[in-house]
Backbone as CSV, one residue per row, in Angstrom:
resi,resn,N_x,N_y,N_z,CA_x,CA_y,CA_z,C_x,C_y,C_z
1,MET,-38.058,-9.362,30.338,-36.906,-8.362,30.529,-35.788,-8.897,29.835
2,LEU,-35.507,-10.154,29.892,-34.308,-10.692,29.257,-34.309,-10.460,27.712
3,ARG,-35.367,-10.628,27.074,-35.431,-10.459,25.791,-35.168,-9.003,25.226
4,PHE,-35.257,-8.061,26.110,-34.954,-6.633,25.893,-33.495,-6.409,26.129
5,VAL,-32.818,-7.074,27.125,-31.558,-6.844,27.479,-30.529,-7.638,26.615
6,ALA,-30.999,-8.816,26.175,-30.097,-9.665,25.450,-29.676,-8.934,24.077
7,PRO,-30.531,-8.358,23.150,-30.155,-7.715,21.953,-29.132,-6.503,22.398
8,ALA,-29.292,-5.791,23.479,-28.404,-4.664,23.795,-27.115,-5.214,24.142
9,VAL,-26.887,-6.263,24.981,-25.688,-6.878,25.266,-25.002,-7.535,24.098
10,LEU,-25.680,-8.045,23.170,-25.085,-8.536,21.957,-24.550,-7.379,21.146
11,ALA,-25.390,-6.286,21.001,-24.826,-5.089,20.247,-23.545,-4.614,20.878
12,VAL,-23.605,-4.385,22.117,-22.358,-3.993,22.878,-21.101,-4.805,22.733
13,ALA,-21.362,-6.171,22.677,-20.228,-7.128,22.647,-19.685,-7.137,21.214
14,MET,-20.606,-6.789,20.167,-20.085,-6.710,18.838,-19.304,-5.434,18.618
15,ALA,-19.735,-4.380,19.176,-18.972,-3.194,18.971,-17.554,-3.191,19.702
16,VAL,-17.593,-3.697,20.940,-16.275,-3.853,21.694,-15.349,-4.813,20.996
17,GLY,-15.918,-5.920,20.602,-15.103,-6.931,19.865,-14.461,-6.202,18.747
18,GLY,-15.065,-5.451,17.842,-14.557,-4.873,16.687,-13.452,-3.957,17.076
19,CYS,-13.376,-3.371,18.136,-12.312,-2.442,18.703,-10.999,-3.220,19.099
20,GLN,-11.068,-4.444,19.279,-10.012,-5.247,19.620,-9.106,-5.685,18.584
21,ALA,-9.493,-5.510,17.226,-8.807,-5.853,16.059,-7.628,-4.975,16.097
22,SER,-6.476,-5.557,15.897,-5.208,-4.908,15.875,-5.169,-4.028,14.326
23,ALA,-4.569,-2.903,14.531,-4.331,-2.091,13.258,-3.260,-2.741,12.520
24,PRO,-3.468,-2.778,11.136,-2.494,-3.371,10.305,-1.155,-2.731,10.388
25,THR,-0.182,-3.508,10.337,1.158,-3.010,10.561,1.679,-2.576,9.157
26,ALA,2.638,-1.715,9.132,3.217,-1.307,7.885,4.269,-2.245,7.581
27,PRO,4.528,-2.484,6.265,5.618,-3.454,5.923,6.902,-2.829,6.206
28,SER,7.945,-3.634,6.368,9.226,-3.203,6.710,9.798,-2.587,5.441
29,PRO,10.457,-1.547,5.499,11.014,-0.863,4.185,11.986,-1.886,3.413
30,VAL,11.846,-1.976,2.265,12.888,-2.638,1.366,14.015,-1.633,0.856
31,HIS,15.188,-1.840,1.331,16.170,-0.920,0.955,16.819,-1.398,-0.298
32,GLY,17.480,-0.493,-0.970,17.972,-0.795,-2.295,16.931,-0.985,-3.372
33,TYR,17.311,-1.574,-4.545,16.447,-1.530,-5.706,15.557,-2.876,-5.710
34,VAL,14.640,-2.977,-6.294,13.636,-4.094,-6.541,14.341,-5.304,-7.126
35,THR,14.545,-6.266,-6.284,15.056,-7.547,-6.736,13.965,-8.687,-6.773
36,ASP,13.174,-8.668,-5.821,12.074,-9.560,-5.562,10.729,-9.067,-6.303
37,MET,10.757,-9.582,-7.499,9.551,-8.972,-8.222,8.268,-9.643,-7.742
38,LYS,8.211,-10.873,-7.191,6.974,-11.440,-6.745,6.538,-10.496,-5.588
39,ALA,7.331,-10.181,-4.660,6.942,-9.445,-3.489,6.563,-8.027,-4.019
40,PHE,7.242,-7.497,-4.924,6.915,-6.192,-5.383,5.532,-6.205,-6.055
41,ASP,5.073,-7.139,-6.945,3.940,-7.269,-7.615,2.704,-7.436,-6.692
42,ALA,3.072,-8.244,-5.480,2.061,-8.301,-4.425,1.795,-7.092,-3.757
43,PHE,2.874,-6.270,-3.490,2.650,-4.983,-2.994,1.854,-4.016,-3.863
44,ILE,2.201,-4.031,-5.058,1.352,-3.209,-6.054,-0.120,-3.602,-6.231
45,ALA,-0.357,-4.868,-5.991,-1.753,-5.413,-6.002,-2.517,-4.881,-4.862
46,THR,-1.876,-4.397,-3.810,-2.614,-3.814,-2.640,-3.098,-2.377,-3.054
47,HIS,-2.663,-1.783,-4.197,-3.067,-0.571,-4.647,-2.570,0.552,-3.658
48,PRO,-1.290,0.703,-3.326,-0.760,1.631,-2.464,-0.844,3.145,-2.744
49,THR,-0.876,3.974,-1.843,-0.752,5.352,-2.204,0.762,5.666,-2.561
50,PRO,0.970,6.726,-3.214,2.349,7.057,-3.461,3.181,7.214,-2.015
51,GLU,2.609,7.719,-0.957,3.192,7.764,0.320,3.569,6.387,0.846
52,GLN,2.706,5.428,0.623,2.915,4.019,1.144,4.018,3.460,0.228
53,PHE,3.997,3.634,-1.000,5.112,3.295,-1.905,6.478,3.747,-1.353
54,ARG,6.594,4.997,-1.210,7.796,5.696,-0.774,8.208,5.070,0.565
55,ALA,7.322,4.759,1.468,7.701,4.144,2.845,8.204,2.700,2.630
56,ALA,7.710,1.967,1.750,7.929,0.529,1.414,9.227,0.332,0.724
57,TYR,9.338,1.275,-0.305,10.511,1.163,-1.207,11.256,2.529,-1.258
58,PRO,11.986,3.030,-0.149,12.464,4.373,-0.116,13.644,4.590,-1.092
59,ASP,14.281,3.652,-1.552,15.370,3.862,-2.554,14.950,3.781,-3.917
60,VAL,13.772,3.486,-4.275,13.214,3.473,-5.544,12.601,4.866,-5.909
61,LEU,13.019,5.571,-7.045,12.507,6.877,-7.421,11.033,6.587,-7.996
62,LEU,10.064,6.970,-7.315,8.675,7.057,-7.804,8.477,8.270,-8.879
63,VAL,8.393,8.029,-10.042,8.193,9.091,-10.899,6.611,9.280,-11.266
64,MET,6.144,10.387,-10.656,4.720,10.686,-10.795,4.444,11.353,-12.150
65,PRO,3.278,11.096,-12.581,2.869,11.819,-13.758,3.096,13.380,-13.858
66,GLY,3.718,13.787,-14.868,4.078,15.205,-14.949,5.424,15.440,-14.390
67,SER,6.086,14.513,-13.793,7.397,14.723,-13.406,8.398,14.794,-14.383
68,ILE,9.484,15.489,-14.256,10.665,15.610,-15.168,11.781,14.616,-14.705
69,THR,12.298,13.776,-15.631,13.240,12.955,-15.288,14.416,12.898,-16.339
70,THR,15.534,12.460,-16.215,16.585,12.287,-17.100,16.152,11.204,-18.052
71,LEU,16.889,11.154,-19.349,16.408,10.192,-20.242,17.300,8.744,-20.251
72,GLU,18.171,8.596,-19.152,19.009,7.349,-19.272,17.960,6.171,-19.072
73,PHE,18.377,5.063,-19.603,17.715,3.879,-19.424,18.314,2.982,-18.296
74,ARG,17.469,2.618,-17.303,18.001,1.946,-16.014,17.505,0.601,-16.140
75,THR,18.368,-0.233,-15.852,18.018,-1.867,-15.908,17.976,-2.474,-14.400
76,ASN,18.082,-1.511,-13.495,18.249,-2.126,-12.124,17.041,-1.870,-11.233
77,ASN,15.894,-1.677,-11.914,14.667,-1.363,-11.215,14.736,-0.333,-10.011
78,SER,15.389,0.691,-10.414,15.507,1.879,-9.475,14.624,2.997,-9.626
79,ARG,13.800,3.007,-10.798,12.867,4.060,-11.116,11.639,3.571,-11.637
80,TYR,10.494,3.937,-10.975,9.171,3.178,-11.206,8.166,4.199,-11.630
81,TYR,7.684,4.084,-12.761,6.539,4.905,-13.404,5.154,4.436,-13.019
82,PRO,4.309,4.816,-12.116,3.149,4.181,-11.711,2.062,4.638,-12.619
83,GLU,1.073,3.665,-12.766,-0.262,3.957,-13.195,-1.265,4.178,-11.982
84,LEU,-1.964,5.283,-12.186,-2.747,5.694,-10.987,-4.221,5.550,-11.234
85,ASP,-4.985,5.183,-10.258,-6.536,5.280,-10.413,-7.047,6.551,-10.221
86,LYS,-8.282,6.736,-10.149,-8.832,8.100,-10.120,-8.681,8.693,-8.643
87,ASP,-8.355,7.837,-7.669,-8.209,8.115,-6.326,-6.620,8.327,-5.975
88,GLY,-5.833,8.288,-7.022,-4.364,8.430,-6.866,-3.627,7.334,-6.306
89,ARG,-4.211,6.094,-6.265,-3.573,4.923,-5.908,-2.891,4.269,-6.946
90,ILE,-1.856,3.592,-6.778,-0.914,2.896,-7.767,-1.613,1.597,-7.983
91,THR,-1.920,1.465,-9.393,-2.599,0.250,-9.798,-1.674,-0.603,-10.733
92,GLY,-0.543,-0.145,-11.096,0.403,-0.855,-11.973,1.518,0.069,-12.175
93,GLY,2.239,-0.288,-13.403,3.316,0.597,-13.936,4.351,-0.029,-14.435
94,HIS,5.593,0.583,-14.605,6.629,-0.144,-15.058,8.029,0.634,-14.593
95,PHE,9.144,-0.199,-14.737,10.438,0.209,-14.365,11.044,0.793,-15.640
96,SER,11.891,1.788,-15.582,12.704,2.327,-16.627,14.034,2.731,-16.153
C-alpha cells in the first residue's frame, strides 16, 4: 500500500510547493531620463514588452515603429526607438 501512496503524496507535495513561489515583483519606475545605462541595458536584456517599458521608464518616450515624431536630436536619453522581435518584445534599440 505504501508504494502506491508515496508517489501520490510526492506529486501533491511538488504541485503545492510550486504554488508557494512568489510572483515576480515589478521594478520600481525610474523617473526622469535614462542616466544609468548599465541598469537600462540590463532591463532591455529581459526583453520587456512595450507596456513593461512604459511602466519602468514612464518619462522616456517609447517611439514604436510607424510612430511619427519630431526631427530634433535629443542627447538626454529621453526618446527610445526599440527593436522588436516577432512577439513584440523589445530586444534592443537606440536613443535619439
